[in-house]
Steps between C-alpha positions, in 0.01 A plus 500: 500500500626846415403854606194404704312781674378323813238622747658692791841514330641855528431716196726777368260752656633560857276353769280310254488132419344324203132415546401373156577531131192660344531340157719253313790725392633523144854367466721623217746287307780632723328340800387821673144545628279806549282439804200673657536386862304566819719575803428574865634533853508166684414538870384280788149611410531395138565696185464876541518789254473282188607681182539427132839521336667453164851365454740329260664172600818441302635162388764516778220540761575869562189714536441856376213662694318743270181616671301463822140605560481818705833630370513799260451417134660696214170689465517803736276468805401138428610176662531145373189294578520168311668325209372286214422132499629227273369641170600858578878475532734512200869418543795455263859373510640848555307524827256754356128470539153643529247436775141610549450641847310742718632817656324753720455557872538189715192395702267711285275386214638759259783300342574532130568233241844546347761345273851502645830429326783356704854367506746436782559875527141589584147568382337767282137574408398442136123549526259583781124536541388854423779550247400545137462168320671562162271473201188583703317803634513353850740369761608169647231396745552409865276194456654188654719305255474793258859433386583138428637254243849646547780358282853611415773383263879470503559869426251624758221586256165399646129479437193503723126551497329774700151630570428868446212738565350753262632809677148596607474304823387164360721202582602191306382634166774329304791259501819584313805307383823693553872473427756652738857576396751703700221603733283640217153349453354470148147383414469203264125437524246709686168344595200672345694675225475415132717215373489554123752222441204266565256685276270799518300530821710251698643586841738316731306428820770345720832318497626194683848495653767570236825316427825657381821353363861618486434682171229710661226318309177516702216251452157504664148369460230766480122506495319720249164677502307736278450369146571136591306182566545219751686313226778759446537695825835358614842559345872447539711813451873571492729797453654531155865586434421867567334425833142557381223257585367296207257206471646149474194274516133547583212267571297468183814508283535218248854356488672235293657245735641278224882537499528403133356620170153366576241699693336405829287800593352528848333782692641599839265469797748539787858627552716424805858586592700493823518862606682701764874440451802704401726201437734535800257467789470120516140502377374286212460688174367465148720770344873437467789733419503389134151652460340153480155478660344168604121504522196279529220537246154347502292514184128523436490134389623408854844400376796652681877510497824661619679727252812715482498841332804706408448868583842610373356616167172630636367761260554849637194706573399774260559815702180703501490649848353819353188320371307630800154422366606147397363520146812365332676823396648818644298786355329828585257323732793390714654848474181648646512261797869570550433874491245469782753314716801717411631690802309286751643323802400190690272574793456865394174583323308265274682528165785258574481198268754219557459400134676826404772472766734290288794512739268424798654777709173644626453791261434567133774732379733578210672165535167328434427742216824390336383138511162596355663699219724207407203265469249742341368361172584140587246236397465126525508516878397198713123468508451644153 
């Protein structure tokens, strides 16, 4: 047995011993683990002052204590409250990771969902409830488990899903899929917004936990609503070589499963992959670092099988961010909508439109106008 954290054994937090490990920890290929652990003071009257902690256990059994509930967090005036469970910790061979947690005031109900990045040198805040959720008119919500499905790859690039509100007081109005790189969060798919890559009138409703490989390729299963039926409302998506989300497969698609010159056409009824891994966290995965994706397909004739897709040559998305009205081209109609949003800021007034905020920085300014000007006159956009 190696590196066991045993009940009552002294922890690296002075005066506290280990009480329990709160979730099975991810272990990277270097043998280190990232652990959310409950600690407490052991007295003659039992365990007192129990707290939650987060630490890294190295392959040589040394422990790096990173955070303890009740201690100050990197967010001014807020303390650590709790740290993510098994599916909410990402960890790589360089000792870098992401963890969903809660920060706020200890012993009060007003804690905030957050996404924290960490390494052996400490912790920083990537996203927190109340902060603008990029690509939306609202903010990350404080709803429990609002940030989850956290994964990270060898270079520290990560992905997660998060709930957001509409900026007008309503909660849980959408679920977004996000990429995070160097502490910067970028929206990939925003629940409730148009998804023209699936056709006119289609929206992405929600995403399951993503996976990411060493190349930064992100894969996820999403559900669709709007102009869909029960036969085609689920899809598999992936980032292309430019980092933009494109469809891979969708229920209702007809595919040829014959590997030779003959045709064996079948219609997809169900798609399944193993989600929630970054490749260096010890978790099972369907996506490898050669951009090969293993998946299970069931067809409408009740046949089924396991297949491997190569995503290395995935067709890049046609870039039509400026097609605000989703009609398949960038024309004067889109210019009118952009003009209404121009000069607006998130959470100030009612004119802000995330569809015109191409750099997702919370305002519609000259930088966004430059993007619009570059794409003006473009046709053949997804959904046309």
